[in-house]
Every structure is written in C-alpha cells, then in structure tokens.
N, CA, C and O of each residue as an XYZ file, in Angstrom:
188
protein
N      30.081    120.030     79.733
C      28.631    120.196     79.927
C      28.353    121.871     81.559
O      27.560    122.799     81.718
N      29.640    121.279     82.364
C      29.015    122.356     83.577
C      30.037    123.159     83.491
O      30.153    124.221     84.103
N      30.858    122.659     82.687
C      31.846    124.062     82.749
C      31.725    125.303     81.728
O      32.063    126.486     81.708
N      31.153    124.516     81.010
C      30.282    125.791     80.343
C      29.235    126.504     80.194
O      28.847    127.447     79.504
N      28.590    125.319     81.618
C      26.991    126.270     82.191
C      27.708    127.678     83.328
O      27.164    128.782     83.297
N      29.031    127.403     84.324
C      29.688    127.674     84.632
C      30.457    128.494     84.690
O      30.912    129.022     85.705
N      30.856    128.841     82.901
C      31.763    130.165     82.698
C      30.441    131.338     81.835
O      30.809    132.455     81.468
N      28.961    130.873     81.616
C      27.891    131.019     81.460
C      28.539    131.952     80.098
O      28.468    133.180     80.064
N      29.177    131.106     79.002
C      29.730    130.929     78.040
C      28.139    130.532     77.246
O      27.888    131.251     76.279
N      27.383    129.761     77.493
C      26.332    129.211     76.802
C      24.961    129.341     77.724
O      25.054    129.743     78.884
N      23.318    128.874     76.983
C      22.567    129.532     77.472
C      22.182    128.035     78.386
O      22.862    127.066     78.053
N      21.259    127.828     79.377
C      20.744    126.765     78.838
C      20.356    126.118     77.509
O      20.830    125.305     76.715
N      18.682    127.274     77.730
C      19.441    126.699     75.804
C      20.321    126.270     74.627
O      21.033    125.500     73.982
N      20.209    126.471     74.672
C      22.414    126.197     73.829
C      23.140    125.485     74.505
O      24.316    125.267     74.215
N      22.456    124.941     75.664
C      23.369    123.696     76.400
C      22.466    122.280     75.688
O      23.113    121.376     75.159
N      21.097    122.232     75.745
C      20.420    121.678     75.500
C      21.039    121.262     74.737
O      21.880    120.375     74.883
N      20.661    121.986     73.478
C      20.141    121.509     71.868
C      21.980    121.390     71.953
O      22.259    120.194     72.040
N      23.092    122.148     71.952
C      24.353    121.098     71.639
C      24.139    119.818     72.151
O      24.028    118.943     71.293
N      24.055    119.493     73.244
C      24.264    118.174     73.516
C      23.341    116.429     73.841
O      23.494    115.311     74.332
N      21.759    117.885     72.672
C      20.360    116.943     72.390
C      20.476    116.088     73.784
O      20.801    114.935     74.068
N      19.991    117.388     74.595
C      19.502    116.430     76.038
C      17.566    117.492     76.481
O      17.232    118.283     75.599
N      16.891    117.410     77.348
C      16.861    118.526     77.972
C      17.080    119.278     78.885
O      17.840    119.111     79.839
N      16.055    120.635     78.497
C      16.796    121.763     79.246
C      16.747    121.229     81.053
O      17.482    122.009     81.658
N      16.213    120.326     81.904
C      15.890    119.797     82.434
C      17.354    119.511     83.015
O      18.081    120.312     83.603
N      17.624    118.079     82.683
C      18.040    117.212     82.339
C      19.658    118.486     82.814
O      20.322    118.213     83.814
N      20.019    119.725     81.955
C      21.305    120.726     81.914
C      21.595    120.914     84.046
O      22.501    120.484     84.759
N      20.974    121.319     84.211
C      19.694    121.489     85.571
C      20.253    120.743     87.183
O      20.690    120.962     88.313
N      19.922    119.969     86.427
C      20.248    118.319     86.295
C      21.233    117.880     87.521
O      21.243    117.824     88.750
N      22.190    117.561     86.199
C      23.767    117.732     86.489
C      24.739    118.257     86.809
O      25.812    117.776     87.174
N      24.229    119.876     86.618
C      24.979    121.754     87.140
C      24.513    121.032     89.000
O      25.331    120.904     89.911
N      23.196    120.725     89.066
C      22.778    120.576     90.799
C      24.149    119.224     91.594
O      24.964    119.458     92.486
N      23.933    117.965     90.875
C      24.242    117.035     91.014
C      26.227    117.305     91.212
O      26.956    116.476     91.757
N      26.593    118.316     90.760
C      28.084    118.292     89.841
C      28.188    119.567     91.375
O      29.087    119.402     92.200
N      27.477    120.386     91.490
C      28.008    120.729     92.870
C      27.447    120.601     94.293
O      27.782    121.036     95.394
N      26.177    119.608     93.690
C      26.585    118.993     95.441
C      27.516    117.581     95.435
O      27.345    116.626     96.192
N      28.289    117.671     94.644
C      29.800    116.464     94.536
C      30.594    117.390     95.891
O      30.950    117.194     97.053
N      30.585    118.572     94.794
C      31.860    119.208     94.771
C      32.451    120.435     95.888
O      32.060    121.535     96.281
N      33.825    119.377     96.170
C      33.907    119.968     98.007
C      33.670    122.028     97.992
O      33.674    122.703     99.021
N      33.533    122.468     96.887
C      34.055    123.795     97.157
C      31.931    124.642     97.700
O      31.443    125.724     98.028
N      31.577    123.526     97.504
C      29.898    123.237     97.341
C      29.003    122.887     99.498
O      27.881    122.780     99.993
N      30.522    122.856     99.988
C      29.987    122.669    100.881
C      30.363    123.696    102.070
O      31.501    123.983    102.442
N      29.529    124.025    102.416
C      29.544    125.493    103.261
C      30.734    124.732    105.092
O      30.815    123.862    105.959
N      31.496    126.352    104.356
C      32.420    126.411    105.508
C      31.892    125.845    107.106
O      30.666    125.750    107.165
N      32.454    125.553    108.089
C      32.420    125.133    109.425
C      32.571    126.741    109.961
O      33.509    127.523    109.804
N      31.184    126.932    110.704
C      31.789    128.708    111.296
C      32.489    128.840    113.191
O      31.930    127.882    113.726
N      32.752    129.048    113.519
C      33.799    128.753    114.903
C      32.382    128.751    115.497
O      31.263    128.802    114.989
N      32.855    128.671    116.812
C      31.940    128.824    118.030
C      32.207    129.781    119.060
O      31.450    129.876    120.026
C-alpha cells in the first residue's frame, strides 16, 4: 500500500477503499514506514 501511495498512482481515498481501512490508517501506515526507512533520516551536516 505504501508503494502505491508513494508512486502517487492512487489517492488516499482509493487506497482506504481498496484495503478496507480508514483514511487515518493510510496516513499512519505511510508515516510509520517513513519513520522506519533509513532514507527518512536526516544526513549529518559537517561541523
């Protein structure tokens, strides 16, 4: 589901309906994935 969201191929409403979940659950799932992803971490800036 997150991959579909990130590809912008479906709206949040479409994903919620397709998976039988609420809009809030879609947003929470996407947020959790972003927090777990190593790419979501901010790079260290040199001093």
